[in-house]
N, C-alpha and C positions, 0 to 999 in steps of 0.2 A: 420290804424287808429291811430290818435294822442293819446299818452298815457293819457293825461288829460281828454280824452273823453271816455275812456273805462269803462265799468261797472265793478266794483270791489267789492269783498266780504268785508263786514264790520266785523272787529274783535270784537266779543261780550265779552268784558272784564268786568266781574262783579264788579271788584274793582273800575272801573271808572264811575259807575252809581249807582243810587238809586232804579231804577225800578218803579219810579212814577213821575207824572207830573201834574201840575194844568191845568184844562181845558182851562183857560184863556191864559196861556202861550202857550199851544199847538196851540191854534187858532191864536196866533200872527203870525204864519207862513203864514196865508192867509189874513193878514191885507190888502194887496194891490191886492188880487186876484179878478178878475171880478165877481166871483160867491160867494163872501164872504157872502153876505146877505142871499142867498139861503141856504148856509151851516148853518148859525146861526139859521135860521127859522126851517129847517128840523130836526136838532138835539136839538132844544130848548136850545141853548147854554147859553142864558141869564139867564136861571134858574139853570144852573149847572156850571157856569163859575168859581166858587170858590171851586168846588169839585176836588179831586185828582183821576186820573186814575192810577191804579196799574197794570202794565204789565211789566214783566221782560224785561229790556233793552230799554224801551220806551224813556227814557230821552237821552240815548246814540244815538239812531237813530234820535231823534229830533235835537241834536247838529250837526249830519252829514248833515241832510237836510238843516238846517240853514246855515251851512258852504257853501254848494253848492249855495243856494239862494243868499248869500252875494257875492261870488266870480264870479259867472256866471250871467251876465245880459242878460236875454232872451227877445226878442221882435220880432215883425213881420213887414214886409213892403209889399207893393204890387207893381208890376212892369209889364210892357208889353214887349213882345218878342222883339219888335223893339228897345227897349232901353237897351238891355242886350248883353254883350259880354262875351265870355268864352275863356280863354287862359291859358297857362302854364307860371309860373313866379316863380323865387326864391324870397322867403320872408325872410327878416332879422330875424324875430322872430322864424323861423323854419329852420331846417337844409336842408331838401331836397326840390326840386322844388314842387310847389303845383298848383292845378287847381284853377284859380281865376275867380270869377264872378265879372264883373264890371257893376254896375247899373248906366247908364248915367243919367237916370231920374227915380225917384221912389216916392212913397207916404208912409209916416209914420204917421199913424192916419189920420189927415186931411191936413197935410203939405206936399207940393211937394218939394222934395230935389234933389240934383244932385251929381254925381260922388262918389259912394261908392264902395269900393272893399271889397270882402269877400273871405276867403279860404273855398273851399268846403270840407265838412267832411261827415261821414256816407254815405248815398246813394244819396246825393243831386245832384251830377254831373250826375249820371245815370238816375235819375228821370227826370231831365231836358232834357237829350238827348233822352230819350224814346219817347218823342212826335214826334221826327223825325225818329224813328226806326233806329237810327245810333249809339246806345250805344256801341255795340261790336266793330264796325268798328273804332269809335273814340278812344275807350280805347286802341285798338291795335296801333293806330297811336301815342298816348301818350307814350305807352310802348316802341316802337322801335325808339323813338326820332324824330318823325315827328309831333310835336305839332302844327307846322305852318299849316299843311294840315287839321288837326282837326279844327283849328280856321277858316280856309278858308270855310269849310262846314257850321260852325255856322254862319259866315258872310253871306253866301248865303241865309240861311233861315231868317236871320235878315233883309236883304234887301227885301226879299219877303214880310215880315211883314210890312215893310214901304210902300210897294206898294199896299197891299191888306189886308183888315181886316180879311179875311178868314184865314190868316196865323198869325195874330197878336192876341196872347192870353194873357189875364191878369191872373197872378197867385199870390199866397201868398208865400212869402219867409220867412222862419223862421231863425232868426239870433241869435247869442249869442256873446257877448263881453267878452273875457277872457284874462287877462294879457296884456291889451292894444292892442289886436288883435281881429278883427271881423271875425267870422266864419259863413258860411252858413250851417245850420243844416238840412234843408229840403225844398222841393218845394211841395206845396200842392194846392188844389183848394181853392177858396174863402170861401166855405162853410165847412171848416175843423175846427173841434173843438179840441183844445189841452188843457188838464186839468192840467198837470204838476205833478212833484214829491211832491210838497207841498200840493196840493189838495188831492192827493192819500193817503199820509201819514195821514193827518188830518182826512179825512172821514173814513178811515179804522179803525183808533184808536177810533174814536167816535162811530163807528158801533159796535166794540167789547165791548166798555164800556156800550153801550145801552143794548147789549145782556147779559152782566154780571149782570146788574141791574134787568133785566127781569127774570133772572134765577139764583137766589142766590146760591152761592157755586161754580159757574163756574168761573174759573180763567185762564188766558192765559200767555204764555211765548213765546217771540220771539226767535225762534231757529235758524233762518238764515235770513240774509239781505244782499242785494247787491245794489249798487247805482252808478249812473253817473248823469250828469246834465239833461239827458233826460229819464233815466230809473230808476225804483225802483222795487225791489222785496222784499217782506217780507213774511216769513212763520211763522205764530203764531199758536202754538198748545195749546190744552186744557191741563192744568197742571195735572189734575187727570186722570190717565190712567185706563183702564179696561183690564181684561184678554181676550186676543185674541187667545187663544188656541195655535196652533203651532207657531203663530207669536209672542208670548210673550205678553208683555204689549203694548196696542195700544190706540190711541186717535184720535179724529178728529183734523185736522189742516186746516187752511185757508191760501191759497196762494194768495197774493195780488200782482199784477203786473201792471205796466204802461209802455208803450213805446210811447212817444210823437210822434214819427215819424215812427212807425211800425204798425203791425197788432194789433188791440185792444187798444183803448185809456186807458181803465181801466178794469181789469179782476179780479174777485173774484172766486176762484176755491176751491172746497172742496177736500182735499186730506187726506191721511192716514199717521199718524206719528207712526212708529214702534220703540219701545224702549226696550233696554236691560239694566239691572242694570250695572252702571259704564260707560255707554256710552251716547252720546248725541242723539243717534238714527239716523234713516234715514227715507226717505219719499217715499211713493208709490203714483204715480200720475195716476189715472185711465183715460182711454180714454173716450171721450164723447159718450154717447149712447151705453155703453158696459154692460157686465154682472154685473160689479161693478157700482152701481148707483153713478154718479158723478154730483152733483149739481153745477151749475155755474151761474155767473152773469157777462155778457160781455157787456161792453158799448163801442160802436164803435165811430170812429172819426166823423161820420156824425150824431151822436145822439145829439139832441138839449138839452141845459141845463135843461129845464123844465122836459124832459123825464128822464134825468139822476137822478134827485132827486126822481122821482116816483119809479125808479128801486132800488135806495138805501134803500127805505123803506121796501123792500122785503128781505133784507140781512138775516133776521132771518131764512129764509127757507133753507139756505145752511150752517147753523151752527147747533150744537147739534145733530150730526148724528152718534156718535160713535157706538151705539148699532146696527144700520142697517149695518154699515161697517163690524163689527165683524161677523155678520151672513153671509154676502156675501163672505168675504175673506176665511172663513173656508169651503166654498163649493168648493173652487178651487181644482181640482183634482191634479194639478201639485205639490202640497206640498208633495205628496207621492213619488216623484222622485227628491229629492233635488240635486243629483249629475248631473242629466241631465240639470237642470237649471244652476248650476254652470258652466258646460262645455259650455253652450250657451252664458253665459255672457263673459266668457274668450275668446271664439271664436270671439265675436263681438269686444272685446278690442284689440286683437292681429291681427285682419284682416289687410291685406296689405293696405287697403284704410282708416283704422281707424286713427283718430287723436290721439288715445291713444297708438298706436303700439310701441312707444319708451319709454313708461312710465313703466319701470320694477317694480317700487314700487307698481303700480296698478295691473299689471298682476300677480305679486307674491302672492297677496292676494287671487286670485281665482285659483291659480295653484294646490293647495293641494286637492287631490281627497277625496270625502266622499262617504259613501255607500248610495245606493238608498233606504233608509228607512225613514219613516216619522219622526222617533225619531231624525234623523240627520238634520232635517230642521232647527233646532236652530243654527247649525254650519254655514249654509248658511246665516242666518240672521246676525250672528256675522261677516262674511266676508263683508256683505253689510254695516254694521256699520263702519268697518274699512275703507272702500272705501269712505264713506261720510266724514270721519275725515281727509282725505288727504288734504293738503294745495295746491290746484291747482287753475288755473285761473277760474273765475266765469263761463265763457262760456263753458269751458270743464266740470265743475261740473254739469252744467245744462244738458248737453248732457248725462253725465253718469247717472244722476238720471232717465232720460227717458229710457235708455237702461235697467237698473236694474228693473224699474217699469214694463215695458212691458213684459220682460221675466218672471218675477215672477208671474204677474197677468194673462198673456195671452199666455206664452210659446214662443213668438217671438216679435220682435220689430215692431213698427208701420210703418216702412218704408219697411217691407217685403211684 
């Protein structure tokens, strides 16, 4: 993966932000978005455009989203199989050889154009090759230095597409221009809806603000955020915590994610924020349809815009759930055996196939044994806090959150 396209954690520096933003400024991010008018109508923006939203770090995240929207120009084209070539080529802007898509003829909006080259990133190459069920074979050819044979196979199907419409498929190709180079982000169907990090950030902040106004006294703080040009994750927690028994102070958090080219165009998931004095806390992410009630709002890539806004009007149903969370987590029997949970987390971290097996700073946190008494559950909570505070790549932190969540809530991980 090219470094400029990796999703990275945002450093939440309180000194570089005010924690407030005017609604009008927030909505400037979607000035050119195709669903701007629907957003304005759904959240009655014209009536509140001069009001300020106060959420810790909101202006800092706004600046990061704006930076990506300015530097990365995203757009889509359509093209037919008969007009597409795929091959390996060294590109001046990039060090190593890359897989290139050459669009000999394509359409951008209503204009037919010719001869566009784009470097494949993310899963674009594999998605394209999947239609021929030759992904594994072609990737191996690229890997062992026989890119010419991979191209030969692509040419075969390209010629078949010229001869028969049964082989000639029209697809949507998602592109991005960055630093004077064009990249192919993804290959999708024509009926694929992409909402973007700008849309996600704006509607999530407007949703939280709407809930704050409907429930006086409710306030939010962004505790975690990670971003790339195609992905955004924000975890916003209620600022006022409640006594969660053995878990200490807890509150409801909302985890907002978007992956323009992956599963789930826009997801809102209710999770648990566990806090200890002097720490930033950590998060428990319940499974869907589990003993821990986990309210979600998932908007898929095939969801039409009009249905998206109907769904967004139901956001209030997955907020303000701290009391029910507290009742449910305290019914978990595993809190009586904290050392067993610690040992399971450690085993998962140091497993030979684990991506964490060489991270001594992580395994050291869970190395120290504790007694299996409910009074020592707070020591396990402290370990989880320290793990959350580690400065590691976003993808690894996301995996670690799921491991800790699953073992504490259910006794084992969801891949068992």
